[in-house]
C-alpha positions as CSV (number, residue, x, y, z in Angstrom):
1,T,0.0,0.2,0.2
2,S,2.8,2.6,-0.1
3,P,4.9,3.9,-2.9
4,G,7.5,1.9,-4.3
5,E,10.9,3.4,-6.5
6,S,9.8,6.6,-8.6
7,A,6.1,8.7,-9.2
8,V,6.1,7.3,-12.9
9,W,4.9,3.9,-11.5
10,G,5.7,3.4,-7.9
11,S,2.1,4.9,-6.7
12,T,-1.3,3.7,-7.8
13,L,-3.5,5.4,-4.9
14,T,-7.2,4.1,-5.9
15,G,-5.8,0.5,-6.4
16,G,-7.3,-1.0,-3.3
17,A,-10.9,0.8,-4.6
18,W,-10.0,-0.8,-8.0
19,L,-10.6,-4.6,-5.7
20,C,-13.6,-3.7,-4.1
21,E,-14.9,-3.6,-7.6
22,H,-14.7,-7.3,-7.5
23,I,-16.7,-7.7,-4.3
24,W,-19.7,-5.6,-6.1
25,Q,-19.2,-8.3,-9.3
26,H,-19.5,-10.8,-7.6
27,Y,-22.5,-10.1,-5.9
28,L,-24.0,-8.9,-9.1
29,F,-24.0,-12.1,-11.3
30,T,-24.9,-14.0,-8.4
31,H,-27.0,-12.5,-6.3
32,D,-25.9,-14.4,-3.5
33,I,-26.9,-11.8,-0.2
34,D,-24.4,-13.9,2.3
35,F,-21.5,-12.8,0.6
36,L,-22.9,-9.6,0.0
37,K,-23.6,-9.9,4.0
38,E,-19.4,-11.2,4.3
39,Y,-17.5,-8.5,2.6
40,Y,-19.8,-5.0,3.1
41,S,-17.7,-4.2,5.9
42,V,-14.5,-3.9,3.0
43,L,-16.7,-1.8,0.7
44,K,-17.3,-0.4,3.8
45,Q,-14.1,1.3,5.1
46,A,-12.7,1.5,1.7
47,T,-15.4,3.9,1.3
48,D,-14.5,5.9,4.7
49,F,-11.0,5.7,4.0
50,F,-11.5,7.7,0.7
51,E,-13.9,10.1,2.7
52,S,-11.0,10.8,4.3
53,L,-8.6,11.0,2.3
54,L,-10.8,13.7,-0.6
55,I,-10.3,17.3,-0.8
56,K,-11.4,19.6,-2.5
57,E,-10.6,21.1,-5.4
58,P,-10.7,25.1,-4.7
59,K,-11.3,26.3,-8.1
60,K,-14.8,24.6,-8.6
61,G,-15.3,22.8,-5.2
62,Y,-14.5,19.1,-7.1
63,W,-13.7,16.4,-4.7
64,I,-10.4,15.2,-5.7
65,T,-7.7,13.0,-5.1
66,A,-4.2,14.6,-4.0
67,P,-1.6,13.7,-4.5
68,S,-2.1,11.1,-7.1
69,N,-0.4,10.2,-11.0
70,S,-2.6,8.5,-13.7
71,P,-0.3,4.9,-13.3
72,E,2.8,5.1,-15.6
73,N,2.3,7.9,-17.9
74,A,3.5,11.4,-17.9
75,Y,2.2,15.0,-18.9
76,L,4.1,18.1,-20.3
77,L,2.9,21.6,-19.1
78,P,2.6,24.4,-20.9
79,S,6.0,26.7,-21.2
80,K,6.4,29.9,-22.9
81,D,10.5,28.8,-23.6
82,N,9.4,25.4,-25.7
83,K,11.0,23.7,-22.7
84,K,8.1,21.7,-21.7
85,Q,8.3,19.9,-18.3
86,V,7.6,16.3,-17.8
87,G,5.5,15.3,-14.8
88,N,3.9,12.2,-13.7
89,T,2.7,13.6,-10.0
90,C,-1.1,15.3,-10.6
91,V,-4.6,16.1,-8.7
92,A,-7.6,14.1,-9.1
93,P,-6.7,12.0,-12.3
94,T,-9.6,11.0,-14.2
95,M,-8.8,7.2,-13.2
96,D,-8.8,8.2,-9.9
97,M,-12.7,10.1,-10.0
98,Q,-13.8,6.7,-12.0
99,I,-13.2,4.6,-9.3
100,V,-14.2,6.6,-6.7
101,R,-17.6,6.8,-7.9
102,E,-17.7,3.4,-8.9
103,L,-16.6,2.3,-5.2
104,F,-19.1,5.1,-3.4
105,S,-22.3,3.7,-6.1
106,N,-21.1,0.3,-5.4
107,T,-21.4,0.6,-1.9
108,M,-24.5,2.7,-1.5
109,Q,-26.5,0.7,-3.6
110,A,-25.0,-2.2,-1.1
111,A,-26.4,-1.0,2.0
112,T,-29.5,-0.2,0.5
113,I,-30.2,-4.1,-0.6
114,L,-28.3,-4.5,3.3
115,G,-30.4,-1.7,4.8
116,V,-27.9,-0.5,6.4
117,D,-26.0,3.3,6.4
118,G,-28.8,5.2,5.7
119,D,-27.6,8.0,7.3
120,K,-24.0,8.2,5.2
121,F,-25.9,8.1,2.2
122,S,-26.0,11.4,2.3
123,Q,-22.3,12.6,1.9
124,W,-21.8,9.3,-0.4
125,T,-24.4,10.7,-3.1
126,D,-22.3,14.3,-2.4
127,I,-18.9,12.7,-3.3
128,I,-20.3,10.9,-6.3
129,K,-22.2,14.0,-7.4
130,H,-19.3,16.2,-7.4
131,T,-15.8,14.5,-8.2
132,A,-14.3,16.3,-11.3
133,P,-16.2,15.2,-13.6
134,N,-15.1,13.4,-16.7
135,R,-14.2,16.0,-19.5
136,I,-13.6,15.9,-23.4
137,G,-10.2,17.9,-24.4
138,K,-9.5,20.2,-27.3
139,K,-8.4,16.7,-29.1
140,G,-12.0,15.0,-29.1
141,D,-10.2,12.9,-26.1
142,L,-11.2,11.9,-22.8
143,N,-9.3,13.7,-20.3
144,E,-6.8,12.1,-18.3
145,W,-6.0,14.4,-16.6
146,L,-7.8,17.3,-14.6
147,D,-6.6,19.7,-16.7
148,D,-6.4,19.0,-20.9
149,W,-2.7,18.6,-20.4
150,E,-0.8,17.1,-23.5
151,D,0.1,14.0,-23.1
152,A,4.2,13.2,-22.8
153,D,3.8,10.1,-25.2
154,P,0.9,10.1,-27.1
155,H,0.7,6.5,-27.6
156,H,1.4,5.5,-24.2
157,R,0.2,1.6,-23.7
158,H,-1.5,2.7,-20.2
159,V,-5.1,4.2,-20.5
160,S,-6.3,4.1,-17.2
161,H,-9.0,6.7,-18.2
162,L,-11.2,4.8,-19.9
163,Y,-11.8,2.8,-16.3
164,G,-14.9,4.6,-16.7
165,L,-16.0,2.4,-20.0
166,Y,-14.1,-0.9,-18.7
167,P,-14.8,-2.3,-16.3
168,Y,-16.5,0.5,-15.2
169,D,-19.7,1.3,-16.8
170,E,-20.6,5.3,-16.3
171,I,-19.2,5.2,-20.1
172,T,-21.3,3.6,-22.5
173,P,-22.6,4.0,-26.4
174,W,-26.4,4.3,-25.2
175,D,-26.7,6.3,-22.5
176,T,-23.2,9.0,-22.9
177,P,-22.9,9.0,-26.2
178,K,-20.4,11.8,-26.7
179,L,-18.2,10.6,-23.8
180,A,-18.2,7.2,-25.7
181,K,-17.2,9.3,-28.8
182,A,-14.7,11.0,-26.8
183,A,-13.0,7.7,-25.7
184,E,-13.4,6.2,-29.1
185,K,-11.0,9.2,-29.9
186,T,-8.6,8.6,-27.5
187,L,-8.7,4.2,-28.8
188,Q,-7.7,6.0,-31.9
189,I,-4.5,8.3,-30.8
190,R,-2.9,6.0,-28.7
191,G,-3.3,3.2,-31.4
192,D,-3.4,-0.9,-31.0
193,G,0.6,-1.7,-30.0
194,G,1.2,-2.3,-26.6
195,T,1.9,-4.9,-23.7
196,G,-0.4,-8.3,-24.1
197,W,-1.7,-7.1,-21.4
198,S,-3.1,-3.4,-22.8
199,R,-3.7,-5.2,-26.0
200,A,-6.2,-7.0,-23.7
201,W,-7.6,-4.1,-22.2
202,K,-8.3,-2.4,-25.0
203,I,-10.5,-6.3,-26.7
204,N,-13.0,-4.9,-24.0
205,F,-12.9,-1.7,-24.7
206,W,-13.3,-1.5,-28.5
207,A,-16.0,-4.6,-27.3
208,R,-18.2,-2.0,-24.6
209,L,-17.4,0.7,-28.3
210,Q,-19.4,-2.7,-29.8
211,D,-16.6,-2.6,-32.5
212,G,-16.5,-6.0,-33.4
213,D,-13.5,-5.3,-35.9
214,H,-10.8,-3.5,-34.3
215,A,-11.8,-5.6,-31.0
216,L,-10.6,-8.3,-33.4
217,I,-7.3,-6.9,-34.5
218,L,-6.0,-6.7,-31.1
219,L,-7.5,-10.6,-30.3
220,R,-4.8,-11.4,-33.3
221,Q,-2.2,-9.2,-31.8
222,L,-2.6,-10.7,-28.9
223,L,-2.4,-14.3,-29.7
224,R,0.1,-13.3,-32.6
225,P,2.5,-16.0,-31.6
226,V,5.9,-15.3,-29.7
227,S,9.9,-17.0,-29.5
228,S,10.1,-18.1,-26.1
229,E,13.6,-16.8,-26.5
230,I,12.1,-13.0,-26.5
231,T,11.6,-12.5,-22.4
232,T,12.5,-8.6,-22.8
233,G,10.8,-5.3,-24.1
234,Q,6.9,-4.6,-25.1
235,V,6.3,-6.5,-27.7
236,G,3.0,-8.2,-27.1
237,G,1.8,-11.1,-28.6
238,S,1.6,-15.2,-26.9
239,Y,4.6,-17.9,-26.5
240,A,3.4,-21.3,-27.7
241,N,1.7,-22.6,-24.7
242,L,-0.5,-19.6,-25.1
243,F,0.9,-17.9,-22.3
244,C,1.2,-14.1,-22.7
245,A,4.3,-12.6,-23.7
246,H,4.3,-9.0,-21.6
247,P,7.2,-10.6,-21.9
248,P,8.2,-12.5,-20.3
249,F,4.7,-13.6,-19.1
250,Q,1.9,-11.4,-17.4
251,I,-1.6,-13.7,-16.6
252,D,-3.5,-10.5,-17.2
253,G,-2.9,-10.6,-20.6
254,N,-4.8,-14.4,-20.7
255,F,-7.3,-13.5,-17.9
256,G,-8.0,-9.9,-20.1
257,G,-8.1,-11.7,-23.6
258,A,-10.5,-14.2,-22.0
259,A,-13.0,-11.0,-20.9
260,G,-12.5,-9.8,-24.3
261,I,-14.2,-12.5,-25.9
262,A,-16.6,-12.8,-23.6
263,E,-17.6,-9.3,-24.0
264,M,-17.9,-9.2,-27.3
265,L,-20.3,-11.9,-27.2
266,L,-22.2,-11.0,-24.1
267,Q,-22.9,-8.4,-22.0
268,S,-25.3,-7.3,-19.4
269,H,-24.0,-3.5,-17.8
270,G,-24.8,-0.3,-17.0
271,K,-28.1,0.4,-16.4
272,Q,-30.6,-2.0,-15.3
273,N,-28.6,-4.7,-16.3
274,V,-29.3,-5.4,-19.6
275,I,-28.2,-8.3,-21.9
276,R,-27.3,-7.2,-25.0
277,F,-26.0,-10.3,-27.4
278,L,-24.0,-10.0,-29.4
279,P,-23.1,-7.1,-28.9
280,A,-19.5,-6.7,-30.9
281,L,-19.6,-9.6,-33.0
282,P,-16.8,-8.8,-36.0
283,S,-17.7,-8.7,-39.9
284,H,-15.3,-11.7,-40.4
285,P,-16.5,-14.7,-41.9
286,D,-14.8,-16.5,-38.9
287,W,-17.3,-14.9,-36.6
288,E,-20.2,-15.5,-38.9
289,N,-22.1,-18.4,-37.1
290,G,-21.2,-19.8,-33.2
291,V,-23.0,-21.6,-30.3
292,M,-22.0,-20.7,-27.1
293,K,-23.5,-22.0,-24.0
294,G,-23.9,-21.5,-20.7
295,M,-22.2,-18.3,-20.6
296,K,-23.4,-15.8,-16.9
297,A,-24.6,-12.2,-16.9
298,R,-25.5,-9.7,-14.1
299,N,-28.5,-10.5,-12.1
300,N,-27.7,-14.3,-12.3
301,F,-29.2,-15.8,-15.7
302,E,-27.7,-18.3,-17.4
303,V,-27.7,-17.8,-21.4
304,S,-27.1,-20.1,-24.1
305,F,-27.8,-18.6,-28.3
306,S,-27.1,-19.5,-31.1
307,W,-26.1,-17.3,-34.5
308,Q,-26.0,-17.4,-37.6
309,Q,-25.0,-14.9,-40.6
310,H,-24.0,-12.6,-37.7
311,Q,-27.1,-12.4,-36.6
312,L,-28.7,-14.4,-33.4
313,Q,-30.7,-17.1,-34.3
314,E,-32.1,-18.2,-31.2
315,A,-31.3,-18.2,-27.2
316,T,-32.7,-19.8,-24.1
317,I,-31.9,-17.6,-20.8
318,T,-32.5,-19.5,-17.1
319,S,-33.2,-17.3,-14.2
320,L,-31.1,-19.0,-10.9
321,V,-32.7,-16.7,-8.3
322,G,-35.8,-15.4,-9.9
323,G,-36.5,-11.5,-11.0
324,K,-36.5,-9.0,-13.4
325,C,-35.0,-9.5,-16.4
326,Y,-34.1,-6.9,-18.7
327,L,-33.0,-7.5,-22.3
328,L,-32.5,-5.7,-25.4
329,L,-34.6,-7.8,-27.6
330,P,-33.5,-8.4,-31.4
331,A,-35.6,-7.1,-34.0
332,G,-38.6,-9.7,-35.5
333,K,-37.8,-12.1,-32.1
334,S,-39.8,-12.5,-29.4
335,I,-40.4,-14.3,-25.8
336,Y,-41.6,-17.8,-25.0
337,H,-42.2,-19.4,-21.4
338,H,-42.6,-23.0,-22.4
339,S,-45.5,-22.5,-25.3
340,T,-46.4,-18.9,-24.1
341,M,-45.5,-16.0,-25.4
342,L,-44.2,-13.3,-23.5
343,I,-43.2,-10.2,-25.9
344,K,-44.1,-9.9,-29.7
345,A,-41.9,-9.5,-31.9
346,S,-40.8,-6.1,-32.7
347,K,-39.6,-4.6,-36.1
348,K,-36.9,-2.7,-34.6
349,A,-34.6,-4.0,-32.0
350,K,-35.5,-2.4,-28.2
351,V,-34.9,-2.7,-24.6
352,V,-38.0,-5.0,-22.6
353,S,-38.0,-6.6,-19.6
354,F,-39.9,-9.0,-18.3
355,D,-40.7,-11.3,-14.6
356,T,-38.9,-14.4,-14.2
357,L,-39.4,-17.6,-11.3
358,K,-36.2,-19.4,-10.2
359,G,-34.7,-22.4,-11.7
360,E,-37.1,-21.3,-14.7
361,S,-35.8,-20.8,-18.4
362,Y,-37.1,-18.0,-20.9
363,Q,-36.6,-18.8,-25.3
364,I,-36.0,-16.4,-27.4
365,Q,-36.7,-16.9,-30.9
């Protein structure tokens, strides 16, 4: 938890809060109330920590972190003599603000479910609403720092300020189209280079932007064969045993790549955790037809589905805990429970919802 070696990479102020995300996501996928009760204290204590850490930015009154950095990246300070100073340490990097909003939002949702800490909601809501917001820079990209500073390395492999796009979901093409466009511009400026884990993260970014063709470009780069004799540098790719070549090896490239494929085929993030089939399916012939069985969507739904000619053919959604299901229903598809039609087909894709029973399956045809 303490900084190490240098300001370039030796500090990740919100790393602990990032880890807390996994607790909430585990609950979203399982709706295991006992799990949430057991680990709520971790969310609460992390929130308490940041509540005491945040300070008010003097100009606009934002809640901010300070001092901090945007992991491993650097900025150029403006200068009149063209001798621009390179900096790493800053206040309120975009990634910090996104993670803080996510932590406080998740903790408040968990507290609501458990019926605890209602007296904290006012302060938590104030922090969520008044952290330094996502901002679009003069290049049309998403700002990485509180100010629209120039990147020291415009093609840097880290794209930390898109945390709000993935794994967090405060940036989506359907709810925040302008920010999604800025995220896309950011990725275009950064390019497709990077180590294995960087390319894996970019697969997920492009999948969240519903661009399966660009996600496929990164997936192929991630799987590009690399000689086992290469153990240094930032070439990315994969060794013959499919270990991610950082090099020498980092497991997050493998895990991130698998997560990216899942995001290309099924998404269930955002408001109401709407299930979206094939949101980033590549147009390449290799992906024209397929079958997927037993994937998990948030709110504890298990789904299996098939597609032909890049279009969803049929799907089955099994409700493991009951509750309401939200779904982006493709055009021309209806929803059935046994032989009873629940929702009739429409000419256009639309978000629909229906109540489910625990253990029951629902068909999309």
